[in-house]
DSSP file (Angstrom, degrees, kcal/mol; ACC not computed):
  #  RESIDUE AA STRUCTURE BP1 BP2  ACC     N-H-->O    O-->H-N    N-H-->O    O-->H-N    TCO  KAPPA ALPHA  PHI   PSI    X-CA   Y-CA   Z-CA
    1    1 A X              0   0    0      0, 0.0     2,-0.3     0, 0.0     0, 0.0   0.000 360.0 360.0 360.0 134.7  -10.6   37.7   14.5
    2    2 A X        -     0   0    0      1,-0.1     0, 0.0     2,-0.0     0, 0.0  -0.592 360.0-159.1 -85.6 143.2  -11.5   35.5   17.4
    3    3 A X        +     0   0    0     -2,-0.3    -1,-0.1     2,-0.1     3,-0.1   0.217  46.6 133.3-102.1  13.0  -12.9   32.0   17.0
    4    4 A X        -     0   0    0      1,-0.1     2,-0.3     0, 0.0    -2,-0.0  -0.312  65.5-101.3 -67.2 150.0  -14.4   31.8   20.4
    5    5 A X        -     0   0    0      2,-0.0     2,-0.4     1,-0.0    -1,-0.1  -0.518  40.8-173.1 -73.1 130.8  -18.0   30.6   20.6
    6    6 A X        +     0   0    0     -2,-0.3     2,-0.3    -3,-0.1    -1,-0.0  -0.975   8.2 167.5-124.4 140.7  -20.6   33.2   21.1
    7    7 A X        -     0   0    0     -2,-0.4     2,-0.4     2,-0.0    -2,-0.0  -0.966  21.9-144.3-146.9 164.7  -24.2   32.7   21.7
    8    8 A X        +     0   0    0     -2,-0.3     2,-0.4     2,-0.0    -2,-0.0  -0.997  16.9 174.7-133.5 134.5  -27.2   34.6   22.8
    9    9 A X        +     0   0    0     -2,-0.4     2,-0.4     2,-0.0    -2,-0.0  -0.986   2.3 169.8-143.0 130.3  -30.1   33.4   25.0
   10   10 A X        -     0   0    0     -2,-0.4     2,-0.5     2,-0.0    -2,-0.0  -0.989  15.9-156.8-142.4 130.2  -33.0   35.5   26.3
   11   11 A X        -     0   0    0     -2,-0.4     2,-0.3     0, 0.0    -2,-0.0  -0.933   9.9-164.8-112.8 126.7  -36.1   34.1   28.0
   12   12 A X        -     0   0    0     -2,-0.5    -2,-0.0     1,-0.1     7,-0.0  -0.797  25.7-107.1-106.6 149.5  -39.3   36.1   28.0
   13   13 A X        -     0   0    0     -2,-0.3     2,-2.5     1,-0.1     5,-0.2  -0.318  41.8 -98.1 -66.0 158.8  -42.3   35.6   30.1
   14   14 A X  S    S+     0   0    0      3,-0.1     2,-0.4    45,-0.0    -1,-0.1  -0.481  84.8 122.0 -78.5  72.3  -45.4   34.2   28.5
   15   15 A X    >   -     0   0    0     -2,-2.5     3,-2.3     1,-0.1     4,-0.3  -0.990  64.8-138.3-140.5 124.1  -47.0   37.6   28.1
   16   16 A X  G >  S+     0   0    0     -2,-0.4     3,-1.6     1,-0.3     4,-0.4   0.737  99.0  73.1 -56.7 -23.3  -48.0   39.2   24.8
   17   17 A X  G 3  S+     0   0    0      1,-0.3     4,-0.4     2,-0.1     3,-0.3   0.732  93.2  55.2 -64.7 -20.1  -46.6   42.5   25.9
   18   18 A X  G <> S+     0   0    0     -3,-2.3     4,-2.6    -5,-0.2    -1,-0.3   0.503  81.7  90.2 -89.4  -4.4  -43.1   41.0   25.4
   19   19 A X  H <> S+     0   0    0     -3,-1.6     4,-2.1    -4,-0.3    -1,-0.2   0.890  86.9  48.7 -60.9 -41.7  -43.8   40.0   21.7
   20   20 A X  H  > S+     0   0    0     -4,-0.4     4,-2.1    -3,-0.3    -1,-0.2   0.920 112.3  48.4 -65.5 -43.5  -42.5   43.3   20.3
   21   21 A X  H  > S+     0   0    0     -4,-0.4     4,-2.3     1,-0.2    -2,-0.2   0.910 110.2  51.9 -63.3 -42.7  -39.3   43.2   22.4
   22   22 A X  H  X S+     0   0    0     -4,-2.6     4,-2.4     1,-0.2    -1,-0.2   0.904 109.0  51.1 -60.7 -41.9  -38.7   39.6   21.3
   23   23 A X  H  X S+     0   0    0     -4,-2.1     4,-2.3     1,-0.2    -1,-0.2   0.916 110.8  47.0 -62.5 -44.3  -39.1   40.6   17.7
   24   24 A X  H  X S+     0   0    0     -4,-2.1     4,-2.5     2,-0.2    -1,-0.2   0.886 110.8  53.4 -64.7 -38.5  -36.6   43.5   18.0
   25   25 A X  H  X S+     0   0    0     -4,-2.3     4,-2.3     2,-0.2    -2,-0.2   0.947 110.8  45.1 -61.1 -50.6  -34.1   41.2   19.8
   26   26 A X  H  X S+     0   0    0     -4,-2.4     4,-2.3     1,-0.2    -2,-0.2   0.908 113.3  51.2 -61.3 -43.3  -34.2   38.6   17.1
   27   27 A X  H  X S+     0   0    0     -4,-2.3     4,-2.0     1,-0.2    -1,-0.2   0.926 111.5  46.7 -60.4 -46.8  -33.9   41.2   14.4
   28   28 A X  H  X S+     0   0    0     -4,-2.5     4,-2.5     1,-0.2    -1,-0.2   0.871 110.6  52.1 -67.4 -37.1  -30.9   42.9   16.0
   29   29 A X  H  X S+     0   0    0     -4,-2.3     4,-2.2     2,-0.2    -1,-0.2   0.925 108.1  52.0 -63.6 -43.7  -29.1   39.6   16.6
   30   30 A X  H  <>S+     0   0    0     -4,-2.3     5,-2.3     1,-0.2    -2,-0.2   0.911 113.0  44.5 -59.7 -42.4  -29.5   38.7   12.9
   31   31 A X  H ><5S+     0   0    0     -4,-2.0     3,-1.5     3,-0.2    -1,-0.2   0.909 110.7  55.5 -66.2 -41.0  -28.0   42.0   11.9
   32   32 A X  H 3<5S+     0   0    0     -4,-2.5    -2,-0.2     1,-0.3    -1,-0.2   0.844 107.1  47.9 -63.8 -35.5  -25.2   41.6   14.5
   33   33 A X  T 3<5S-     0   0    0     -4,-2.2    -1,-0.3    -5,-0.1    -2,-0.2   0.264 119.4-112.7 -92.3  14.1  -24.1   38.3   13.1
   34   34 A X  T < 5 +     0   0    0     -3,-1.5    -3,-0.2     1,-0.2    -2,-0.1   0.850  46.6 178.1  64.9  43.2  -24.2   39.7    9.6
   35   35 A X      < -     0   0    0     -5,-2.3    -1,-0.2     1,-0.1     2,-0.0  -0.429  41.7 -95.4 -64.1 151.3  -27.0   37.9    8.0
   36   36 A X    >>  -     0   0    0      1,-0.1     4,-2.4    -2,-0.1     3,-0.5  -0.350  36.7-106.4 -67.6 153.5  -27.5   39.0    4.5
   37   37 A X  H 3> S+     0   0    0      1,-0.2     4,-2.6     2,-0.2     5,-0.2   0.871 119.0  51.5 -52.8 -45.9  -30.2   41.7    4.0
   38   38 A X  H 3> S+     0   0    0      1,-0.2     4,-2.1     2,-0.2    -1,-0.2   0.893 111.7  48.7 -61.2 -35.9  -32.8   39.3    2.4
   39   39 A X  H <> S+     0   0    0     -3,-0.5     4,-2.4     2,-0.2    -2,-0.2   0.911 110.9  49.1 -68.7 -41.7  -32.4   36.9    5.3
   40   40 A X  H  X S+     0   0    0     -4,-2.4     4,-2.7     1,-0.2    -2,-0.2   0.904 111.9  49.9 -63.0 -41.0  -32.7   39.7    7.9
   41   41 A X  H  X S+     0   0    0     -4,-2.6     4,-2.5    -5,-0.2    -1,-0.2   0.888 110.2  50.0 -65.5 -38.2  -35.9   40.9    6.1
   42   42 A X  H  X S+     0   0    0     -4,-2.1     4,-2.5    -5,-0.2    -2,-0.2   0.901 111.9  48.1 -66.5 -40.3  -37.3   37.3    6.1
   43   43 A X  H  X S+     0   0    0     -4,-2.4     4,-2.6     2,-0.2    -2,-0.2   0.927 112.0  49.4 -63.7 -45.1  -36.6   37.0    9.8
   44   44 A X  H  X S+     0   0    0     -4,-2.7     4,-2.2     1,-0.2    -2,-0.2   0.912 111.5  49.3 -60.9 -42.9  -38.2   40.3   10.5
   45   45 A X  H  X S+     0   0    0     -4,-2.5     4,-2.2     2,-0.2    -2,-0.2   0.925 111.8  48.3 -62.9 -45.2  -41.2   39.3    8.5
   46   46 A X  H  X S+     0   0    0     -4,-2.5     4,-2.4     1,-0.2    -2,-0.2   0.889 111.4  49.9 -62.8 -40.1  -41.5   36.0   10.3
   47   47 A X  H  X S+     0   0    0     -4,-2.6     4,-2.6     2,-0.2    -1,-0.2   0.880 108.6  52.8 -67.2 -37.2  -41.2   37.7   13.6
   48   48 A X  H  X S+     0   0    0     -4,-2.2     4,-2.0     2,-0.2    -2,-0.2   0.911 110.4  47.6 -64.1 -41.0  -43.9   40.2   12.7
   49   49 A X  H  X S+     0   0    0     -4,-2.2     4,-2.1     2,-0.2    -2,-0.2   0.923 112.6  49.1 -63.9 -43.8  -46.3   37.4   11.8
   50   50 A X  H  X S+     0   0    0     -4,-2.4     4,-2.6     1,-0.2    -2,-0.2   0.894 108.9  53.2 -63.4 -39.7  -45.5   35.5   15.0
   51   51 A X  H  X S+     0   0    0     -4,-2.6     4,-2.9     1,-0.2     5,-0.2   0.916 107.9  50.7 -61.8 -42.4  -46.1   38.7   17.0
   52   52 A X  H  X S+     0   0    0     -4,-2.0     4,-2.1     1,-0.2     5,-0.2   0.913 111.1  48.3 -61.9 -42.2  -49.5   39.2   15.4
   53   53 A X  H  X S+     0   0    0     -4,-2.1     4,-2.7     2,-0.2    -2,-0.2   0.926 113.8  46.6 -64.2 -44.3  -50.4   35.6   16.3
   54   54 A X  H  < S+     0   0    0     -4,-2.6    -2,-0.2     1,-0.2    -1,-0.2   0.906 113.8  47.7 -65.2 -41.6  -49.3   35.9   19.9
   55   55 A X  H  < S+     0   0    0     -4,-2.9     3,-0.4    -5,-0.2    -1,-0.2   0.837 117.6  41.7 -70.7 -31.0  -51.0   39.2   20.3
   56   56 A X  H  < S+     0   0    0     -4,-2.1     2,-0.3    -5,-0.2    -2,-0.2   0.857 128.4  28.5 -81.4 -36.5  -54.3   37.9   18.8
   57   57 A X  S  < S-     0   0    0     -4,-2.7    -1,-0.2    -5,-0.2    -2,-0.1  -0.552  77.5-176.9-125.9  66.2  -54.2   34.5   20.6
   58   58 A X              0   0    0     -3,-0.4    -3,-0.1    -2,-0.3    -4,-0.0  -0.299 360.0 360.0 -63.8 150.5  -52.3   34.8   23.9
   59   59 A X              0   0    0     -5,-0.0    -1,-0.2     0, 0.0   -44,-0.0   0.485 360.0 360.0 -72.7 360.0  -51.8   31.6   25.8
């Protein structure tokens, strides 16, 4: 197993249409780094709430 540093960074435009993509990205990263199922579900839930807020109240 390699100990090299890995990171992920993705920048989305300030556009509500990207909220769904951002949520899927965060969910997949959490699964990829092997978060436990309850943690992945909590992240998914939080992202869904954030998406609703962004879609209802775009900047």
